[in-house]
N, C-alpha and C positions, 0 to 999 in steps of 0.2 A: 397528355398526362394531367391528372388533376392536381389540386393544391396539396402540398404536404403540410398539414396543420402542425405536426410535431416540429418540423424544421422552422416554421414561421415563429413558433414560440421558443425555439432553441432547446428542445427537450427530446429525450428518447421515447420510443414508442411505448414502453412499459412504465412510463412515469406515473408516480402516485398523484392522487388528487391535490395534495398539498404542494407538490412540485409544479403542477399546472397553474395553481393560483399564484405562486411566487413568480413563475415565468411570465404570466400575464401582467402582473404588477410591474415587473421590470421593463418589459417591452412596451407596455402602454405608456408608462412614464417617459420612456426614451423617445417614442414616436408621436407623442401627443402634439397636434399641430400648433398648439399655443406655445410650446417650448421648442419644437423642432421646425426649423424654417426650410428644410429641404423640400424640393418640388414634389417629391413623391410621399411626403409625410402623411398626408390625408389618406392616400390609398393604403399605405402600410398600416396605418392606425385602424382602418376598416378591416383589413385582413387579420390583424391581431385579434380584434373583437370577434370576428367570425370563427377563428380557430378556437378561441376560448369558449364560445357558445357551444360549439360541437363537442370539444373534448371534456368540458365540465358537465355535460349531460350524459349519463351512463348509456342510455338507449342510442343516442346519436353516435356516441363514440364506438359502441359495439358494431353498429352498421358500418361506420367509416373504417374501422380496423379490418373488417372482413371484405368490404367491397370498394373501399376508396371513396373519393369525392363523387364520382359519377354514380356509384351505387347508392350513396346517401341521397343524391338528388334524383334518383329514379331514371338515370340515363341508360344508354344502350349497353354499357359494360357492367351491368349489375351483377352478373355472375354467369357461370357456364350453364346453369339450369334456369337462368332468368329468375332466380330466387328473389332478386332485388325488387321484382315487380310487386311483391307483397308489402313492400315498405311504402310509407307515405312520402311523397316527394318533398324534399327540403330545399329551400332557397333562403339565403340570408337576406332578410328585409329589415333587419334591426338598425337602430341608430347607434353607432359605435360610441358616441358621446353619452348616450343613455346607459350603455353597458358600463362605461367608465364611471359615471356618476353613481350607479347602483353599487358597483364594486367598492367604491370608496365612501359609501354612506351618504352620497348626495353632496359632499363637500369638495372644495377645490384644494387638493393636497399641496399644490405649489404655494398657494397663499397661506394655508394653515401652518405648514411646517417651516417655510422659509421666509415668511413675512413679505412675500412678493406678489405682485399682480400676475395675471396669467401670461403677460407678455415678457415676464422675466425682469421687470424693472421695479425695484423696491422703492420705499418712500425716500430713501437717501440718494437716489439717482440710478446710474447704470450699475447693474450687478452682472457677474459672470453667470452664464447659463450652467445649470446643474449637469454634472456628468454622472450618468447612471450606469455607465458601462464598467468603469473601474471599481466603484464602490456602491454598495446598496444605499440609496438616499435615505432609507429608514434604518440604517445600520445601528444608529445610536439608541434605538428602542429595543428593549429586550423581550417584550411580551406582545403577542399578536393574536388577534381574533382569527376565526377560521378563514376569513377572506383576506388575511394578510394585513389588515388595517391595525395600527398600534392601539393597544388598550391604554397605555400610559401616555397622555398627551399634556404633561405638565409644561414642558418648554420644547419648542422646535429648534432646529439647527440655527435658525435666524434669531433665536431669543424670544420668539413670540409666545406669550402666555397662553395657557389653556383657554378654551372658550368658556365664557361666563353665561349663566342662565339669566334670562330676562326676569324682572320682578313678577311675582304672582299677580294675576288679574282676578279681582274679587267682584262677585255679583250677589245681590240680595236674592234670596229665594223665599218669597212670601207664602206662608201656609196658614190655613184656617185652623181654628181649634179643633174642628171636627176631623180634619186630616191628621193632625197630630194625635188625636184621641184614638183613632182607628188604625192609623198607618196608611200609607198610600204610595203610589209610584208617580214620579214627575219625569217628564221628558223635556229637556231643554235644548233648543237649537242654538248653536253658536256658529259664527262665521269666522274663519281664520285663513291666513295666508299659508300656502304650502309650496315647497320647492318642486319644480318639475323635474322629470328624470334627467334632463340635460345638466342639472346642477347650476343653471344660470338664471333662467326665467322663473317667474312665480305665477301662481294662480290663486284665486279665492274659492274656497269650498265650504259648504255647510256640513255640519255634523250634529247628530242627535246624541246627547249625553243622557243616560238613564240614571235616575236617582231613586233609590228605595228609601222612603221616609219611614223610619221606625217609630213605633208607638212611644210617646213620652219624650221624644227629642226636644230639648230645651232651645229657647231662642239663643242664638249665638253659636249653635253647633255648626262646624265647618265640614264640608265635603270637598275633597281635593281630587282633581283629575290631573295626574302628572303629565307635563309636557304636551298639553293639548292646545297651547297658544300658537301664535304666529311663528313660522319658521323663517330663518335667514341664514346665509352662508356662514356667518361669524359668531352666532349666538345659539344657545340652547333654548328651545321653546319654553315659554313660561308655563307654570302650573295654572290651571283654571280652578278657582275656589268659589264654591257657593256657600253663603252664610244664611242660616235659617233665621227668618224674621216673621214674627206673628202678625197676621192680618188683624185689624181692629174688628171686634165683635160687638154686635148690637147690645148684648146683655152682660157678657162675661169678659173677664180679663184674666191673664195668667201671671202668676207670681211664682217663679221657680217651678215646682211640680204641683202647685196648687191652682185650682180654678176658683176665682173670686167672683161672687155675684152680689154686688151692693144692692141693698133693699132700703127704700125709704118707707117709713111707717109714720102714721099720725100719732099724736099724743094720746088719742083715744085708744088706738091699737096697743100702744105700749102698756097701758094700764090693765089690759086683759090678755088672756091666753088666746093665741090664734095660730093657725097652721098656714104654712106657705109651701106651695107645691112648685118644684123645679124639675124641668125635664131636660136632661142632657144625655141623650141616647137611651136613658131609662128614667123612671119617675123617682124623685126623692121627695120626702116630706120632712119639713123642718118645723118643730114645735117651738114657738116663741112664748116664753113665760111673761107674766106681767112685771112691770117695773124693770125691764131689761135696760141696761145702760147703753148709751150711744156708742157706736162703733164696736159693739159686741160681736165676736166671731163665733160661728157655729161650724163644727166640723162634720162633714158627711163622708162616711166610709164607702 
């Protein structure tokens, strides 16, 4: 006889998807090896993950309902007409801890909701283990996402406050006047820490962030990438913020939306009419009249 995945999760064969998620949440919390010290907890935890993986996948569930575990895995009892031979052989090679972490959003629910470490001991000493059979451990929350994880995380049963977001990380993004004049695309590589699927260990990964610089953006313009900072179990990743900063130019400087080109002229030039040619993407011609005062501004449309 093959495994009865419905029995493992404690549900009936025609259970709805939402019932499967609720059942997995309850059974996984009950048999998680960090909370359940029974000798068979690890094996039960793996069976629960396998059952959830099959029953939460419509194709795998359809095959399982028709042919059972052996049909799902391409065994000899696939069906009277050997119809199961058309199915891809399935074997559970997954990490039940990764399934658990993915379901709960990568966080440790024991620590988040009860203010306890994974071994059931809180900061104040010995605590009683949570009983998930009699009462739903998340029963005090009224709103759930599709995977059964609570939306409202203001305060857990242990009085723990909601996770706080790390302060934003700011980086200067230096742009030339030519880039701001025409507009351009910048690709910035960042390195950040990410949680692994097991919800315990971390890795460092690189990511390319693409920034479309719009024409005329002023110095000080901020471009924000929400939650692209380092991950950690107890905090929300920081926002990454790039701040536009003008690169120095050999001839020009920018003041607000104006391009300023300082010109030094001799006393001789000031006394006569002369023309000054300026090239900024296209040619401009400035006529300077005689006896022009010092620091006189000329506007070029």
